[in-house]
C-alpha positions as CSV (number, residue, x, y, z in Angstrom):
1,M,4.1,6.7,-10.6
2,A,3.4,5.8,-14.2
3,I,6.2,6.9,-16.6
4,T,4.3,8.4,-19.6
5,A,5.6,9.2,-23.0
6,A,4.9,12.8,-22.4
7,L,7.0,12.8,-19.2
8,V,9.9,11.2,-21.1
9,K,9.5,13.8,-23.9
10,E,9.6,16.7,-21.4
11,L,12.8,15.3,-19.8
12,R,14.4,14.9,-23.2
13,E,13.6,18.5,-24.1
14,R,15.0,19.8,-20.8
15,T,18.2,17.8,-20.8
16,G,19.0,16.9,-24.4
17,A,19.7,13.3,-23.3
18,G,18.6,10.1,-25.0
19,M,15.2,8.5,-24.6
20,M,16.5,5.4,-22.8
21,E,18.5,7.5,-20.3
22,C,15.5,9.7,-19.6
23,K,13.2,6.8,-19.1
24,K,15.7,5.1,-16.8
25,A,16.1,8.3,-14.7
26,L,12.4,8.7,-14.4
27,V,11.9,5.1,-13.2
28,E,14.7,5.5,-10.6
29,T,13.2,8.8,-9.3
30,D,9.6,7.6,-9.4
31,G,8.7,10.1,-12.1
32,D,10.1,13.2,-10.3
33,I,11.4,15.1,-13.2
34,D,13.4,17.7,-11.2
35,V,15.2,15.0,-9.2
36,A,15.8,13.1,-12.5
37,I,17.4,16.2,-14.0
38,E,19.7,16.6,-11.0
39,Q,20.8,13.0,-11.1
40,M,21.5,13.2,-14.8
41,R,23.5,16.3,-14.4
42,K,25.6,14.6,-11.8
43,A,26.1,11.7,-14.2
44,G,27.0,14.1,-17.0
45,L,24.1,12.9,-19.2
46,A,22.4,16.3,-19.2
47,K,25.4,18.2,-20.6
48,A,24.6,17.6,-24.3
49,D,21.9,20.2,-24.6
50,K,24.1,22.9,-23.1
51,K,26.7,22.3,-25.8
52,A,24.2,22.0,-28.7
53,G,24.3,25.7,-29.6
54,R,28.1,25.8,-30.0
55,T,29.7,25.8,-33.4
56,A,31.5,22.5,-34.2
57,A,33.9,23.4,-37.0
58,E,36.9,21.3,-36.1
59,G,37.1,17.6,-36.2
60,L,38.2,14.7,-38.4
61,V,37.7,13.0,-41.7
62,A,38.1,9.2,-41.8
63,I,38.1,6.7,-44.6
64,K,37.3,2.9,-44.4
65,S,37.9,0.7,-47.5
66,S,36.6,-2.7,-48.3
67,D,39.0,-5.7,-48.4
68,D,38.7,-6.0,-52.1
69,G,39.4,-2.3,-52.7
70,K,36.3,-1.8,-54.7
71,M,34.3,0.3,-52.2
72,A,35.2,2.8,-49.5
73,A,33.4,5.1,-47.1
74,I,34.4,8.6,-46.1
75,V,32.9,10.5,-43.1
76,E,33.3,13.9,-41.4
77,V,32.6,14.3,-37.7
78,N,33.0,17.7,-36.1
79,S,34.0,18.9,-32.7
80,E,34.5,22.4,-31.3
81,T,38.2,22.3,-30.8
82,D,41.2,20.7,-32.4
83,F,42.3,19.5,-29.0
84,V,39.3,17.2,-28.6
85,S,39.5,16.0,-32.2
86,K,43.0,14.6,-31.5
87,G,41.9,12.6,-28.5
88,D,41.8,8.8,-28.6
89,D,38.0,8.7,-27.7
90,F,37.1,11.0,-30.6
91,V,39.4,9.3,-33.1
92,A,37.9,5.9,-32.2
93,F,34.4,7.3,-32.5
94,V,35.0,8.6,-36.0
95,N,36.7,5.5,-37.2
96,D,33.8,3.3,-35.8
97,I,31.4,5.5,-37.7
98,A,33.3,5.1,-41.0
99,A,33.3,1.3,-40.5
100,R,29.5,1.4,-39.8
101,V,28.9,3.4,-43.0
102,L,30.9,0.9,-45.0
103,A,29.1,-2.1,-43.5
104,D,25.5,-0.9,-43.6
105,K,25.4,1.8,-46.3
106,P,22.8,4.0,-44.6
107,A,20.6,6.2,-46.7
108,D,21.2,9.4,-44.9
109,I,22.5,10.9,-41.6
110,D,19.3,10.1,-39.7
111,A,19.6,6.5,-40.7
112,L,23.2,6.4,-39.7
113,L,22.5,7.9,-36.3
114,A,20.0,5.2,-35.6
115,L,22.4,2.4,-36.3
116,P,24.4,0.8,-33.6
117,L,27.9,2.2,-33.4
118,K,29.2,-1.3,-32.8
119,D,27.4,-4.6,-33.4
120,G,25.0,-5.1,-30.5
121,G,25.8,-1.8,-28.8
122,I,24.1,1.6,-28.4
123,S,23.3,3.8,-31.4
124,V,25.6,6.2,-33.1
125,E,23.4,9.1,-31.7
126,E,23.5,7.8,-28.1
127,S,27.2,7.3,-28.4
128,R,27.6,10.8,-29.7
129,K,25.7,12.2,-26.7
130,E,27.7,10.1,-24.2
131,L,30.9,11.4,-25.8
132,I,29.6,15.0,-25.5
133,A,28.9,14.4,-21.9
134,K,32.3,12.9,-21.3
135,L,34.4,15.4,-23.2
136,G,32.3,18.6,-22.7
137,E,32.1,19.7,-26.3
138,N,29.4,19.8,-28.9
139,M,30.0,17.2,-31.7
140,S,28.1,16.5,-34.9
141,V,28.2,13.7,-37.5
142,R,28.2,16.0,-40.5
143,R,28.3,13.9,-43.6
144,F,29.4,10.7,-45.3
145,Q,29.6,9.2,-48.7
146,I,30.3,5.8,-50.3
147,V,32.3,5.4,-53.5
148,E,32.1,2.1,-55.4
149,A,33.9,1.1,-58.6
150,S,34.2,-2.0,-60.7
151,G,37.9,-1.4,-60.9
152,S,39.2,0.1,-57.6
153,V,38.7,3.0,-55.2
154,G,41.8,5.2,-54.7
155,A,42.0,6.8,-51.2
156,Y,44.2,9.5,-49.8
157,M,44.3,11.3,-46.4
158,H,46.1,14.5,-46.0
159,G,46.7,14.4,-42.3
160,S,43.3,14.0,-40.6
161,R,41.5,17.0,-42.1
162,I,41.3,16.3,-45.8
163,G,40.2,13.0,-47.3
164,V,39.6,11.9,-50.9
165,L,38.1,8.9,-52.6
166,V,38.2,8.4,-56.3
167,G,36.6,5.6,-58.4
168,L,39.0,4.3,-61.0
169,E,38.4,1.9,-63.9
170,G,41.7,0.5,-65.1
171,G,45.0,1.7,-63.8
172,D,46.4,0.4,-60.5
173,E,46.5,1.2,-56.8
174,A,49.4,3.6,-57.1
175,M,47.6,5.6,-59.8
176,G,44.4,5.7,-57.7
177,K,46.3,7.2,-54.7
178,D,48.2,9.7,-57.0
179,I,44.9,11.0,-58.4
180,A,43.3,11.1,-55.0
181,M,46.3,13.1,-53.8
182,H,46.0,15.5,-56.8
183,I,42.3,16.1,-56.0
184,A,43.2,16.9,-52.3
185,A,45.7,19.5,-53.5
186,S,43.9,20.9,-56.6
187,R,40.2,20.9,-55.5
188,P,38.5,20.1,-58.9
189,V,34.8,20.7,-59.0
190,C,34.0,17.7,-61.1
191,V,35.6,15.1,-63.4
192,S,34.9,16.6,-66.9
193,E,33.6,19.8,-68.6
194,D,30.1,18.3,-69.3
195,Q,29.6,18.0,-65.6
196,V,30.1,21.7,-64.8
197,D,27.0,23.4,-63.6
198,P,25.7,25.7,-66.4
199,V,24.7,28.3,-63.8
200,L,28.4,28.5,-62.7
201,I,29.5,28.9,-66.3
202,E,27.0,31.7,-66.9
203,K,28.2,33.4,-63.7
204,E,31.8,33.3,-64.8
205,K,30.8,34.6,-68.3
206,E,29.2,37.6,-66.7
207,I,32.3,38.3,-64.6
208,F,34.7,37.9,-67.6
209,S,32.4,40.0,-69.9
210,A,32.4,42.9,-67.4
211,Q,36.1,42.7,-67.0
212,A,36.7,42.5,-70.8
213,A,34.3,45.4,-71.5
214,E,36.6,47.7,-69.5
215,S,39.2,47.2,-72.2
216,G,37.2,49.3,-74.6
217,K,37.8,46.7,-77.4
218,P,35.2,45.9,-80.1
219,A,32.4,43.5,-79.2
220,D,33.7,40.7,-81.4
221,I,37.1,40.8,-79.8
222,I,35.5,40.9,-76.3
223,E,33.5,37.8,-77.3
224,K,36.7,35.9,-78.2
225,M,38.3,37.1,-75.0
226,V,35.5,35.8,-72.9
227,G,35.4,32.5,-74.8
228,G,39.1,32.0,-74.1
229,R,38.7,32.8,-70.4
230,I,35.8,30.3,-70.1
231,K,37.9,27.6,-71.8
232,K,40.7,28.3,-69.3
233,F,38.2,28.3,-66.4
234,L,36.8,24.9,-67.4
235,K,40.3,23.4,-67.5
236,E,41.0,24.8,-64.0
237,V,37.9,23.4,-62.3
238,T,37.7,20.0,-64.0
239,L,39.9,17.0,-62.9
240,L,40.7,16.0,-66.5
241,G,41.8,19.5,-67.5
242,Q,44.1,20.1,-64.6
243,P,47.9,19.7,-64.8
244,F,48.9,16.6,-62.7
245,V,50.5,17.9,-59.5
246,K,53.4,15.4,-59.7
247,D,54.1,16.2,-63.3
248,P,52.6,19.5,-64.5
249,D,53.7,18.9,-68.1
250,Q,50.8,16.5,-68.5
251,T,47.1,16.8,-67.6
252,I,45.2,14.2,-65.6
253,E,43.4,13.3,-68.8
254,K,46.7,12.4,-70.5
255,L,47.8,10.5,-67.4
256,L,44.7,8.4,-67.5
257,K,44.9,7.8,-71.2
258,S,48.4,6.5,-70.9
259,A,47.2,3.8,-68.5
260,N,43.9,3.2,-70.4
261,A,42.0,4.2,-67.3
262,T,39.0,6.4,-66.5
263,V,37.7,8.1,-63.4
264,S,34.1,7.3,-62.6
265,G,33.8,9.9,-59.8
266,F,35.4,11.3,-56.7
267,V,34.6,12.9,-53.4
268,R,36.7,15.3,-51.4
269,F,36.0,16.2,-47.7
270,E,37.8,18.9,-45.8
271,V,37.0,19.4,-42.1
272,G,34.8,22.5,-41.5
273,E,34.5,23.6,-45.2
274,G,31.3,25.6,-45.6
275,I,30.7,25.9,-41.8
276,E,30.4,29.5,-40.6
277,K,32.5,29.7,-37.5
278,K,31.0,31.7,-34.7
279,T,33.1,34.7,-33.6
280,E,32.7,35.9,-30.1
281,N,33.1,39.6,-29.1
282,F,33.8,39.7,-25.4
283,A,33.0,43.4,-25.1
284,D,29.6,42.9,-26.8
285,E,28.9,39.9,-24.6
286,V,29.5,41.9,-21.4
287,M,27.4,44.8,-22.6
288,A,24.5,42.4,-23.5
289,Q,24.7,41.1,-19.9
290,V,24.7,44.5,-18.4
291,K,21.7,45.5,-20.4
292,G,20.0,42.5,-19.0
């Protein structure tokens, strides 16, 4: 029987497996899609679709730096449980992805998924599906970023859940690591005040104005109060304005000036940030099944 593209597509939709696995299974079963599904289930290749709806909010962050220290890649890959994320297979998968990002600089996640995980091997996406079938959990390659600097790229990993890259002009490796560690702990939004989103500033002004209005003080006093709060807010959310975690008596801006260094940019990844975890209510689930 001829194995048509439509047949391969149907099998992919029904199993969630990769195109090559689907085509191979159809060839081996002479186009019998039901038998192909049965064989793929036995081989574990049809598990991926059953896991796809599960929330993957655990996982790992990994960093890979170039030999000259001027470029580094950071990635986040998610799993459903912390147990799986600590396994050797998952750790190796995440580290291989970081190495691939650094080597090929893909434009986006789709481009990354299409690349071979290892030179001459299967794609990142096919590797992901095979790992899902092997470990029995949904996994997703969530995000990545590359940081380059004419000076150096400082890197810091806090365990395996928080990673930071910082582009540094001037300074040294120790300073780069110190600032990256500071960013991991203090969560600045951006480097300097001019980079703060005006919408965010206006939102804070509204909040501070509403709070100050309750004091019953004159409008001109309220305006000064709000101005002072905004100034404090900008120092809190910008890297340069924050007190250095290892020496709170000086700001990051003063630390950099003392070494005649500047920060060109940074990225901070924390596992699962922004992902809404699915909460299951067992009683509701049972009632839903009873109601049919």
